[in-house]
ZAMARGU-4260 file (C-alpha; in steps of 0.2 Angstrom, whole numbers, plus 5000, padded with zeros to 4 digits):
<rodrens>
0) 5000/5000/5000 | 5005/5018/4997 | 5006/5026/5014 | 5008/5045/5019 | 5016/5047/5036
5) 5015/5064/5044 | 5027/5069/5057 | 5039/5057/5048 | 5055/5064/5057 | 5047/5063/5074
10) 5050/5050/5088 | 5036/5039/5082 | 5036/5044/5064 | 5053/5037/5060 | 5049/5020/5067
15) 5033/5020/5058 | 5042/5023/5041 | 5054/5009/5045 | 5040/4997/5050 | 5031/5001/5033
20) 5047/4997/5023 | 5049/4981/5033 | 5032/4976/5028 | 5035/4981/5010 | 5023/4996/5009
25) 5028/5012/5000 | 5031/5025/5014 | 5030/5043/5009 | 5037/5052/5024 | 5030/5070/5026
30) 5038/5081/5039 | 5035/5100/5042 | 5046/5105/5027 | 5036/5094/5015 | 5019/5097/5023
35) 5012/5110/5034 | 4997/5101/5041 | 4990/5118/5048 | 4988/5124/5030 | 4972/5117/5022
40) 4977/5121/5004 | 4994/5113/5006 | 4986/5097/5014 | 4973/5095/5000 | 4986/5098/4986
45) 4999/5086/4994 | 4986/5072/4997 | 4978/5074/4980 | 4994/5073/4971 | 5000/5057/4980
50) 4983/5048/4982 | 4989/5037/4996 | 4979/5021/5001 | 4982/5026/5020 | 4987/5041/5030
55) 4996/5038/5047 | 4994/5054/5056 | 5009/5055/5068 | 5012/5074/5067 | 5007/5083/5083
60) 5010/5097/5095 | 5016/5086/5110 | 5024/5099/5122 | 5012/5097/5136 | 5018/5112/5146
65) 5020/5124/5131 | 5002/5120/5126 | 4996/5127/5142 | 5004/5144/5137 | 4999/5142/5118
70) 4983/5132/5116 | 4980/5140/5100 | 4996/5134/5092 | 4992/5116/5099 | 4975/5117/5092
75) 4981/5122/5075 | 4991/5106/5073 | 4982/5093/5084 | 4964/5098/5079 | 4964/5108/5063
80) 4978/5098/5055 | 4969/5082/5058 | 4953/5089/5051 | 4962/5095/5035 | 4970/5078/5033
85) 4953/5069/5036 | 4945/5080/5022 | 4959/5076/5010 | 4958/5057/5015 | 4939/5057/5011
90) 4942/5065/4994 | 4955/5052/4988 | 4947/5037/4997 | 4961/5034/5009 | 4960/5026/5026
95) 4966/5037/5040 | 4974/5033/5057 | 4976/5046/5070 | 4988/5044/5085 | 4979/5051/5101
100) 4984/5051/5119 | 4980/5045/5137 | 4978/5064/5141 | 4960/5064/5134 | 4956/5057/5151
105) 4956/5066/5168 | 4966/5052/5177 | 4953/5050/5191 | 4949/5031/5187 | 4955/5016/5197
110) 4953/5004/5183 | 4961/5004/5165 | 4951/5016/5154 | 4941/5007/5140 | 4940/5014/5123
115) 4922/5020/5125 | 4924/5028/5142 | 4919/5046/5144 | 4934/5058/5140 | 4938/5073/5151
120) 4955/5081/5147 | 4962/5092/5161 | 4974/5102/5151 | 4977/5111/5134 | 4986/5096/5126
125) 4972/5084/5130 | 4959/5096/5124 | 4967/5099/5108 | 4970/5080/5104 | 4952/5076/5109
130) 4947/5090/5097 | 4957/5081/5084 | 4948/5065/5087 | 4931/5073/5086 | 4935/5082/5070
135) 4941/5066/5062 | 4925/5057/5067 | 4915/5072/5060 | 4923/5070/5043 | 4926/5052/5041
140) 4913/5038/5044 | 4928/5025/5045 | 4943/5029/5054 | 4957/5022/5066 | 4961/5032/5082
145) 4975/5024/5092 | 4977/5032/5110 | 4994/5029/5118 | 5004/5034/5133 | 5022/5037/5140
150) 5030/5035/5123 | 5049/5032/5121 | 5060/5028/5106 | 5077/5030/5099 | 5073/5046/5089
155) 5066/5058/5101 | 5068/5066/5118 | 5059/5055/5131 | 5059/5050/5149 | 5071/5036/5147
160) 5084/5047/5139 | 5082/5060/5152 | 5084/5048/5166 | 5100/5040/5158 | 5107/5057/5156
165) 5103/5064/5174 | 5108/5048/5182 | 5125/5049/5174 | 5127/5067/5178 | 5120/5067/5196
170) 5120/5049/5203 | 5103/5054/5211 | 5086/5059/5204 | 5069/5063/5210 | 5054/5056/5201
175) 5035/5056/5205 | 5028/5040/5212 | 5009/5045/5212 | 5006/5045/5193 | 5003/5028/5186
180) 5002/5022/5168 | 5010/5011/5155 | 5026/5015/5145 | 5025/5013/5126 | 5040/5009/5115
185) 5038/5017/5097 | 5044/5001/5088 | 5030/4991/5096 | 5017/5005/5093 | 5023/5007/5075
190) 5021/4988/5072 | 5003/4989/5079 | 4998/5004/5069 | 5004/4995/5053 | 4995/4979/5057
195) 4979/4989/5061 | 4980/4999/5045 | 4981/4983/5035 | 4963/4978/5041 | 4946/4985/5040
200) 4944/4984/5059 | 4940/5003/5061 | 4937/5012/5078 | 4946/5018/5093 | 4960/5008/5101
205) 4971/5009/5116 | 4989/5004/5112 | 5003/5004/5125 | 5015/4991/5131 | 5007/4979/5144
210) 5010/4981/5162 | 5008/4996/5174 | 5020/5006/5183 | 5023/5023/5191 | 5036/5035/5184
215) 5046/5031/5199 | 5045/5013/5196 | 5049/5016/5178 | 5065/5026/5183 | 5071/5012/5195
220) 5069/4999/5181 | 5078/5010/5168 | 5094/5011/5180 | 5092/4992/5185 | 5092/4987/5166
225) 5106/5000/5162 | 5117/4993/5176 | 5118/5011/5184 | 5120/5014/5202 | 5108/5029/5204
230) 5098/5034/5219 | 5079/5037/5214 | 5069/5047/5227 | 5050/5046/5226 | 5042/5063/5225
235) 5023/5068/5225 | 5016/5077/5211 | 5015/5092/5222 | 5033/5092/5225 | 5037/5093/5207
240) 5025/5106/5200 | 5023/5108/5181 | 5013/5121/5171 | 5001/5108/5165 | 4992/5095/5176
245) 4995/5077/5172 | 4982/5063/5174 | 4987/5054/5190 | 4980/5037/5183 | 4981/5034/5164
250) 4982/5016/5162 | 4973/5011/5145 | 4964/4995/5143 | 4970/4985/5128 | 4955/4973/5128
255) 4949/4979/5111 | 4966/4974/5103 | 4963/4956/5110 | 4944/4956/5105 | 4949/4961/5087
260) 4962/4947/5086 | 4976/4959/5084 | 4994/4957/5091 | 4995/4964/5109 | 5011/4974/5113
265) 5024/4965/5124 | 5027/4969/5143 | 5035/4986/5145 | 5050/4979/5154 | 5054/4968/5139
270) 5051/4983/5128 | 5063/4994/5138 | 5077/4980/5137 | 5074/4980/5118 | 5076/4999/5117
275) 5092/4999/5128 | 5099/4986/5116 | 5094/4997/5101 | 5102/5013/5109 | 5118/5003/5111
280) 5117/4997/5093
</rodrens>
């Protein structure tokens, strides 16, 4: 299949392009230079020219704290960019997959969030990503939405890289222990996205690596696997204030992946080990 990947130079986008090549699809990577998703005319022209079979929409405004200060800029990319691509997809008859986030939920749950659970974002980033979901649904009858969480990969800045750097520099770090979720390795997420786009199993999916941890437990495991002696001090969210509120509990239920007979993502500790191997590579 001929597949356009937006945000192709981003942390997830690069692994998606590699996975498409591995599965013998024709990947057309579009980054900001090739495609400004906030410009409707450019989006229409680009998609009409290429006529892809599928659009994998990985481009996003992901700076959670900056979004609080500049919600309009985040909305342009996350919401309007998604709408323009959905309209263009409809014109050429392409399937479309939009990558969304655990931040569409408020984090007050105690059980994993199901795909049909009520959304209630607590910050600008979550609001703009949810707006993208809604505009996609408004413009396309059939679509894929893949919500994910705590993403890490070789090609971008992420928690794992930050911990390894700070651990090496300081020998001691403080990490919040009262925010719980599931890490997601971009290689595994990319595999799932490509497997999903090859089907007609439309709808909303939750995709993260299996297992649950706090950021504190994630950090402890990173240093353990990396063989680094680093003291990790547990902090409360209140001790580590940030401009944007984070959901305290953002575990996503992967039940739908199993129900649809798709491949579940492996345990996050296994994924972390694979990532650390890849980084060494």
